[in-house]
C-alpha angles and dihedrals in degrees: 000000000000110000097212106106107155147120121233098256083126132007090224117082135193136193117257089232086076091070117100113273091250094050093045094048092055092045092048094052092046093048095051091043089061095043092050093062121101088233092060093046093050092044096053090042088058089055089056095045116357086242122058095241121162095264091053093047090051090051091053092047090051091050092052093046092053096044113109103194093193092059093046112116122222134167109301089218092055093045091051092048089054092045090053092059124092112245110254095021124123092249090050090056094046093050089046091056090046092055091046091054091049092048095049090047089050094051089054090051091050094049093046091051096040092054096040095247094324134293091279114059124204114271117240112258119264114261118251114250107222121196109204092192091060096044105025096160099042127084116232116264120257116271117273115264118239114246112250089226135007093224111063147134109238093229097048108062103116094114094154090073099036117106091233097034117213091359089069090058087061090045091059089049090054089053088054090052097046102033103024092253143357110312113239135174141207097252095187124208095315093058093231106066122117102213101145139358123241131185122215108209127206117254105047094285115150119271110254135204122235116240123232088250091055092049091048093049092048094049089049089054092049090053093056103279130127121294112265116263108279095024135285096295113097120242128190115261115227095256098032118145106257132197130193110245091229092062102034095097091050085059092049092251110143140088101230124010092226095059097091141019113219111211117237089232103051123207118251113266112261114203117211122202090242090059095059118065110242094358098114092047091047091053091049090051091049092049091050093049095046098038092240094121 
């Protein structure tokens, strides 16, 4: 398979074998720990066929067998940033997770391209049935547009500006499947720092920050420990720091600047019960007291 799995943080790339032996060893173990999970196998099989049938599973297994991680190219800037960290430090762990997200995204891109968008192509959208007698003075709406890909994250559909086009849409979906959402970072003023990790859920929920406990549990899993409680996909803790997706980039929270286009006229913030600690429980209590449940 092509060994060019990278984002465009930098146009220059470098093979992972150029990392120090200690850095590469930790990355290698973490990478194969993720790929050895049933979740990863099923997820990548869906990229090949939408449904994890035997042929798709075999394609994924073949891809993994032929993948030489040392020869895999990633952004030279990202590789150097990881190399500059001290093994075991917080920054080391954050950069490790960043590279893992980039690699998993890249595998999805490769599989999508290698199998021409997958065995199972998106169905054309159903036509809109328009009843003239109900709306006599209104023209029918335009036909529905076909989705560029069946597997997508609703906030990451700007394929025209992605380096791998539609394949990157699928890559972001794979991140949602494996990590619970697209993996973002507090980039700071320089635009390339890795100060904190954030997860961008599907469904217009607010972006949330991972706690130190979540990072520690995940790193322990990557190093051969038990899976974190609740599985390997990240979930927002009750009191997690949350950020509205429309303002995240203003706060330097993203992975790559090209990943989303923020509209000039931003939608009004919609608060979900899950995004406010205790809100859902308070509403249930209110409904029970007032008989409005």
